[in-house]
C-alpha positions as CSV (number, residue, x, y, z in Angstrom):
1,X,30.6,147.6,178.9
2,X,30.3,151.6,179.0
3,X,32.9,153.4,176.6
4,X,35.1,155.5,179.2
5,X,34.7,159.3,179.0
6,X,37.5,161.1,177.9
7,X,38.0,164.9,177.5
8,X,36.9,166.5,174.9
9,X,39.4,166.4,171.5
10,X,39.6,170.5,171.6
11,X,41.2,169.9,175.4
12,X,43.3,167.5,174.6
13,X,44.7,169.9,171.5
14,X,45.1,172.8,174.0
15,X,46.7,170.7,176.8
16,X,49.1,169.3,174.3
17,X,50.0,172.9,172.7
18,X,50.2,174.6,176.4
19,X,53.1,171.4,177.1
20,X,54.4,172.6,173.4
21,X,55.1,175.9,174.4
22,X,56.3,175.3,177.8
23,X,59.2,172.5,176.3
24,X,60.2,176.0,173.8
25,X,61.1,177.5,177.0
26,X,60.7,180.9,175.3
27,X,61.4,180.1,172.0
28,X,59.4,181.1,169.2
29,X,57.3,178.1,167.6
30,X,57.8,178.0,163.9
31,X,55.4,176.0,161.3
32,X,52.9,175.4,164.2
33,X,49.9,174.5,162.0
34,X,51.5,171.7,159.5
35,X,52.8,170.3,162.6
36,X,49.3,170.3,164.3
37,X,47.3,169.5,161.2
38,X,50.4,166.1,160.8
39,X,49.6,165.1,164.2
40,X,46.0,164.9,164.1
41,X,45.3,164.1,160.6
42,X,46.9,160.6,160.1
43,X,45.8,159.1,163.5
44,X,42.0,160.5,162.0
45,X,42.7,158.7,159.1
46,X,43.9,155.9,160.6
47,X,40.8,155.3,163.0
48,X,38.2,156.4,160.2
49,X,39.7,153.5,157.8
50,X,39.6,151.3,160.5
51,X,35.8,152.2,161.5
52,X,34.8,151.8,157.6
53,X,36.5,148.5,157.1
54,X,39.2,150.2,154.7
55,X,36.1,151.2,151.8
56,X,37.6,154.4,151.1
57,X,34.3,155.7,149.5
58,X,32.5,155.4,153.4
59,X,35.7,156.8,155.1
60,X,35.1,159.7,152.1
61,X,31.6,160.2,153.3
62,X,32.2,159.8,157.1
63,X,34.8,162.4,157.3
64,X,33.0,164.4,155.1
65,X,35.8,164.5,152.1
66,X,35.9,163.5,148.6
67,X,36.9,160.0,147.7
68,X,40.0,161.6,145.5
69,X,40.7,163.6,148.8
70,X,41.2,161.0,150.7
71,X,42.8,158.5,148.7
72,X,45.8,161.6,148.1
73,X,45.6,162.3,152.1
74,X,46.1,158.4,152.7
75,X,49.4,158.7,150.2
76,X,50.6,161.4,151.7
77,X,50.7,160.1,155.1
78,X,51.9,156.5,153.6
79,X,48.3,154.8,155.0
80,X,47.4,153.5,151.0
């Protein structure tokens, strides 16, 4: 089965942010960086942990981060 082609992740983020700003109706956004990182990081960790079969060392290598950093992030998002 051929994978379904989706738009690039960056474009998804741009579209989501455009909708977010439109929903604010002129109100200035605040704390946008932690909001966006939090929205992206958790599903990234979930997907990579699934792909790695729950193996934290393998997942850390896939992500290009230290295993201790991965553990900290998993705990932060309640994924440990």
